N, C-alpha and C positions, 0 to 999 in steps of 0.2 A: 446570370450575374452571381448567384450564390456560389456556383462551382468555382468561379474565378477567385473567390475570396478564401478558398480552402487551400491551406498549405499542403503540398504534396507529401512532405515528410510526416505530417499529422495523419494523412490518409494511410500511409504505410504503417504507422503505429496502430491505427484502427484495424487494418486488415490483419496485422500480426496478433493483436489481442483477440480478434474474432476467431482466428484459427485455433488459438489455444482454448478458447471457450468451447468451440465445437468439439475439439478433442476431449476436453474435460468432461463434457456431458455424456459421452459415450461409455457406458458401462463403468461408472465410478464404483469404488469399493462399497460405499453406503450412501444411498440417495438422500436420506434425511440429513446426514451430516453434510453432504455436498450442497444441499439447498441452503443450509444455515451458514456454511463457510463461504460459499460463492455469492449468495444473495446480496450481501452488502456491497460487494464490488460491482455487481451488475447494476444495482441502483445508482451507485456513484457514477458509473460510466454513462448511464442514460442521462443523468443530470448534466454531466460534462458535455456530452454530445448535443443535448437540446439547447444548452446555453453557449454553444461554440461561438456564435456571431455576436453575442451580448457580452460575454466575459472571455476574451481571447487571452490565453496565458502564453508564457514563453514555451519554447520547445523543451526546455529542461523540465518544466513542470509536467508537460504531457509525457515525457519519457519516464518520469517517476511514477505517474499514475498508471502508465502501461505496465511498467515493471512490477509494481505491487499487485496489480490485477492478475498478471500472469502467475506470479508466485502463489496467489490465492487459488487460482484455477488448478495449479499443480497439486497444492495441498489438499484441495477439495476432492480431486480425482482419486488420489491414493489414500487419503487421510494423512494428517501431518506427521504421524508417527510411523508411516510405512513408505515414505518416498524412497524409491530404489537406490538412487545415488547416495543418499545419506545412510541407508542400510548398509551399503558397501563400505562406506567410510567407518561406520560403527564396527563392522566385522574386521576390516583391514587393520584398524588401529586399536581394537579392543576397547572401544568407548562404552560407557554405561548406557547410552541412549542414542536414538536417532535425533540428531540436532537440527533437522530442517525447521522445526518450530522455532527454536532459538534464533537460527539464521534469519528467518522471516521477520521475527519481531525486531531484531536489530536493524534490518533494512527499513522497517516501518518508520524509523527515525527520519528517513528521507522526506516524509510527507510534511515535515516542518517547513520545507522550502515552498511547498504549494500553499500552505496556510499563510506563510509570510508574504507571498506574492499577492494573494487575494486581499490581505489587509492593506498592503501598500497601494494597490491599484484601485480598490473599491471602497476605501474608507479615508477619512481626513488624516489618518496617521501617516507619518513619513518614516522612512527607515531610521530606526533607533532602538533604544532599550525596550520601550513599550511594545513595539512590534515583535521584537525577539521573544519577549516574555509571553505575550499572548499566543504567538505561534507555537511556542514550546508547550504551553498549557493545553492548547487545542490538540496537539499531537498526543499528549498523555491521555487526554479524554478519549480519543479514538482507540488508543491501546487498551484502555479499561473496558471500552464497549466490546472490543473483540474478545476479551477474556470472558465477559458475560455471555457472548454468543457461543463460545466454546463450551462453557458450562451448560448452556441450554442444549447444545448439540449432544453432549454426553447424556443428558437426562432423557431427551427424546429417543435417542438410539438405544437407551438402556444398557450402556456399556459400564462394566465394572470400573472401580477406581483405578486399577492397574492398567486398564485400557482406555482411560479417559482421554478425550481428544487432545493429543499433543502432550498431555501431562506425564504419561508413562510412569505412573506411580509416585511422582514427585509432588508432595503436598504443598511445596512452595513454588510450583510451576508458574502460577499467575504472577507472583511477585518477581520471579526471575524474568519473565517475559516483559513485564512493564519496566523493569530496571534496564533491560537491554534496549528497549525503545528509548528510554530516557538517555542512556549513554550514546546511542546512535544519533539522536537529535542534537545533542550537545556537540558531538564531533562534526556533524554536518554544518551546524551554524558557525563553528569556528573555522572550518575549511572553505566553505562555499559562500559565505555572506558577501564578501567583496565582489566576487565573480557574479553572483546573483544580482547585485545592485547594478552592475554594468549591463547585464542582460535585460533587466527591467527598463533601464534608461533607453537602451537601443530599441527595445520592443515598443515602449511607449511612444518614442519618436516616430517609428514606422506606422503605428496605428493612427497617430495624428495626421500623418501625411496621406494615408488612405482616406480618412474622413474629410 
């Protein structure tokens, strides 16, 4: 019975994320950094999978969780300042830094949708300003936690300031990263709120039919 309740697309996402995880763990640049960068994503994935039948989210939220996990696995494998594609872009366009870290933190703004959905589905709150505000605050909290993890990763790996995880010598790196997550979350709320409301409505209706 359990297998019948599992959405095939969600299974595909799980297989995709598992593939990236296996690739990521094979000869990463620095194992201590890999553990600290990838660890939080692995913990979140375990929680999401274990609660799948209790807290069933929309496919949009699972896509966001999968995407952010994959980005973390890539960053953990290479370290955020040495991702090859962004090294190429840095050299091609004479950029001052590898911007994979900036790119990743901007996309972390997408997690505001996941928090928003959990608040709507699992609390007395309904879609409105309070839900938007709380989801926004939760997203910035996650962003701040990642900055602390990056700082710890740099300390444990004993990397110099110029090689600090993702910072690349920028003393304002943490502020830039959190600002980009802030901007990303605002854009996501402005662009996706109405669509997300429709998805939640359809999802909630289907879940009630199943039960």
